[in-house]
C-alpha positions as CSV (number, residue, x, y, z in Angstrom):
1,M,13.9,17.9,-115.0
2,A,14.7,21.2,-113.3
3,T,17.2,22.4,-110.8
4,L,15.5,24.1,-107.8
5,T,17.0,25.8,-104.8
6,S,16.2,26.2,-101.1
7,T,16.8,29.6,-99.4
8,L,20.0,28.2,-97.7
9,V,21.8,27.8,-101.1
10,E,21.8,31.6,-101.5
11,K,23.3,32.3,-98.1
12,P,27.0,32.2,-97.2
13,V,28.7,28.9,-96.8
14,P,28.4,27.7,-93.1
15,R,31.4,28.7,-90.9
16,A,34.1,26.1,-90.9
17,V,35.8,27.0,-87.7
18,H,33.5,25.5,-85.1
19,A,34.8,22.5,-83.1
20,G,32.6,19.5,-82.5
21,V,29.5,18.5,-84.4
22,N,27.8,21.1,-86.6
23,S,24.4,20.8,-88.2
24,I,22.6,22.3,-91.2
25,T,18.9,22.0,-91.7
26,A,17.5,22.8,-95.1
27,E,13.9,22.9,-96.2
28,Y,12.1,23.1,-99.6
29,D,8.4,23.2,-100.0
30,G,7.8,24.0,-103.7
31,A,6.5,21.8,-106.4
32,V,8.6,19.0,-107.8
33,T,8.4,16.6,-110.7
34,I,10.2,13.3,-111.3
35,G,13.9,14.0,-111.8
36,D,14.0,17.5,-110.3
37,V,17.1,18.2,-108.3
38,V,16.8,20.5,-105.3
39,L,19.9,22.3,-104.1
40,L,19.4,22.2,-100.4
41,A,22.5,23.6,-98.6
42,P,26.2,24.2,-99.1
43,L,28.6,21.9,-97.3
44,P,32.0,23.6,-96.6
45,N,35.3,22.2,-98.0
46,G,36.9,19.9,-95.5
47,A,33.7,19.0,-93.7
48,T,33.3,15.3,-92.7
49,V,29.6,14.4,-93.0
50,L,28.6,12.1,-90.1
51,D,24.9,11.6,-90.8
52,V,22.1,12.8,-93.0
53,I,18.5,12.6,-91.8
54,G,15.6,13.7,-94.0
55,G,12.2,13.1,-95.4
56,A,9.6,14.6,-97.6
57,G,6.1,14.3,-99.0
58,V,7.7,12.7,-102.1
59,S,10.0,9.8,-102.6
60,L,13.5,11.1,-103.0
61,D,17.3,10.4,-103.1
62,I,19.6,12.4,-100.9
63,G,23.2,13.2,-101.9
64,V,25.6,15.8,-103.3
65,Q,26.0,17.4,-106.6
66,G,27.3,14.8,-109.0
67,D,26.0,11.9,-106.9
68,T,22.4,12.5,-106.0
69,S,22.1,9.2,-104.0
70,A,25.4,9.4,-102.1
71,F,23.6,9.1,-98.7
72,A,20.2,7.6,-99.3
73,A,18.3,6.2,-102.3
74,A,14.5,6.1,-102.6
75,V,13.5,7.4,-99.2
76,T,9.8,6.6,-99.0
77,A,7.3,9.5,-99.1
78,G,6.2,10.4,-95.6
79,A,9.0,8.5,-94.0
80,V,12.2,9.7,-92.3
81,G,15.4,8.3,-93.9
82,R,18.9,8.3,-92.6
83,A,22.2,7.9,-94.5
84,S,22.3,4.2,-95.4
85,V,25.6,4.6,-97.4
86,G,28.4,7.1,-97.9
87,V,29.2,8.2,-94.4
88,P,31.5,9.4,-93.2
89,Y,31.9,11.5,-96.4
90,T,34.6,14.1,-96.7
91,V,33.8,17.2,-98.7
92,S,36.8,17.9,-100.9
93,V,36.9,20.8,-103.4
94,S,39.9,21.2,-105.7
95,D,42.2,24.2,-105.1
96,D,41.4,25.7,-108.5
97,Q,37.8,26.3,-107.3
98,V,38.7,29.0,-104.8
99,A,35.4,30.9,-105.4
100,N,33.3,27.8,-104.6
101,R,34.8,26.2,-101.6
102,F,31.8,24.0,-101.0
103,I,29.6,21.3,-102.5
104,N,25.8,21.4,-102.4
105,L,23.7,18.9,-100.6
106,V,20.9,17.8,-102.9
107,A,17.7,15.9,-103.1
108,E,16.4,14.3,-106.3
109,A,12.6,13.7,-106.6
110,N,11.4,10.2,-107.5
111,S,7.8,11.4,-107.7
112,A,5.8,14.5,-108.4
113,L,3.9,16.7,-105.9
114,A,2.7,20.3,-105.7
115,S,4.2,20.8,-102.2
116,A,7.2,18.6,-101.7
117,G,7.8,19.3,-98.0
118,I,11.5,18.3,-98.2
119,K,13.4,18.7,-94.9
120,V,17.0,17.4,-94.5
121,T,19.5,17.8,-91.6
122,V,23.2,17.1,-92.0
123,L,25.5,16.5,-89.1
124,Y,29.2,17.2,-89.9
125,T,32.5,18.1,-88.2
126,M,35.4,20.2,-89.3
127,D,37.7,18.6,-86.7
128,K,40.8,16.8,-88.1
């Protein structure tokens, strides 16, 4: 089991000041084996996740660090899955983690493939 990253993970956390519905789309097309966790995108502290839509060439779970199936479990390879549980989900990071005011959206592979083709879009709001 390895931890892999998309290019979005290395970019700044999405802005948290936009009113209305925001979206983040993350992609990963590298090789995966069973149990690999792909860090897809940072979700800002205080965000309320409204929906998660995703799919891949492999069967996968979609969630957050610490709960890899928070939104969808066992999305079938080649199918598009939507959050079946866990929404709305409020991103909450403790105050002692000032440097990391986000949580990562993740996908966990349930099968192996040389080119995973993972693509996930998250719809969230910062409105209170």
